[in-house]
C-alpha positions in Angstrom: 11.6 -10.1 -13.9 11.4 -8.4 -10.6 8.5 -6.2 -9.8 9.9 -4.2 -7.0 9.7 -0.5 -6.2 11.1 1.9 -3.6 9.6 5.4 -3.5 9.7 8.3 -1.0 7.9 11.6 -0.6 8.6 14.5 1.7 6.3 17.5 2.1 5.7 20.0 4.8 3.1 17.7 6.3 4.6 14.2 5.8 7.8 12.2 5.2 7.0 8.7 3.7 9.1 5.8 2.4 7.5 2.8 0.7 9.0 -0.5 -0.5 6.8 -2.9 -2.5 7.4 -6.3 -4.0 4.4 -7.4 -6.1 5.7 -11.0 -6.3 6.4 -11.3 -2.6 4.9 -13.5 0.1 2.8 -11.1 2.1 5.5 -9.9 4.6 4.9 -6.4 5.9 6.4 -3.7 8.1 3.9 -0.9 8.5 4.2 2.2 10.7 2.0 5.2 9.7 1.1 6.4 13.2 -2.5 5.7 12.4 -3.5 2.4 13.9 -6.5 1.5 11.8 -4.7 2.5 8.6 -1.8 0.3 9.7 -4.2 -2.6 10.1 -5.7 -2.1 6.7 -2.3 -1.9 5.0 -1.2 -5.0 6.9 -4.3 -6.9 5.8 -3.8 -5.8 2.2 -0.2 -7.0 2.2 -1.0 -10.3 3.9 -4.0 -11.3 1.7 -2.5 -10.1 -1.6 0.9 -11.8 -1.0 2.5 -8.4 -1.8 5.5 -7.5 0.4 5.1 -4.0 1.8 7.1 -1.7 3.9 5.6 1.7 4.8 7.2 4.2 7.2 5.3 7.4 7.4 5.8 10.4 9.7 2.9 12.9 9.4 1.3 15.8 11.3 -1.2 13.4 12.9 -1.6 15.8 15.8 -3.4 18.1 13.3 -5.2 15.3 11.4 -4.7 11.8 10.0 -5.8 12.7 6.5 -2.5 14.1 5.3 -0.7 10.8 6.2 -3.4 8.6 4.6 -3.6 10.8 1.5 0.1 10.9 0.9 0.6 7.2 1.5 -2.1 6.6 -1.1 -0.4 8.8 -3.6 2.9 7.1 -3.0 1.5 3.6 -3.0 0.0 4.3 -6.5 3.4 5.5 -7.6 5.1 2.4 -6.2 2.7 0.1 -8.1 3.2 2.0 -11.3 6.9 1.8 -11.0 6.9 -1.9 -10.0 4.5 -2.9 -12.8 6.6 -1.1 -15.4 5.5 -2.1 -19.0 2.4 -3.9 -17.6 3.4 -7.1 -19.3 1.2 -9.9 -18.1 -1.5 -7.6 -16.6 -5.0 -8.6 -17.7 -7.7 -6.0 -18.3 -10.6 -7.7 -16.5 -11.0 -9.6 -13.3 -13.6 -10.4 -10.6 -13.7 -11.6 -7.1 -16.2 -12.2 -4.3 -14.7 -12.2 -0.9 -16.6 -12.9 2.3 -14.6 -11.7 5.4 -15.9 -11.3 8.9 -19.3 -9.6 8.7 -19.1 -8.4 5.1 -18.8 -9.5 1.5 -16.7 -7.5 -1.0 -17.6 -7.9 -4.7 -15.2 -6.5 -7.3 
């Protein structure tokens, strides 16, 4: 079973394409025009072993939030499509992750 999705979204503010492979190796190609957001998406892909391609063109000369918002919407859609019938997904989980100067507890 492949858990792959390709989605796109075009609005008056953004034009975004996302490819996602949940069972990947952590490869990524990220270009949102927002450097810190690129870094966060790259880190997410690398550490989750999810292959991720994001190409986003947005009206960042006005504000970054349209790009970040629409990538988030589309990323959720990509995950929903890739997961499909949710077979093998468990309801509960937990993690404690120390990284750099912080600790994330989920």
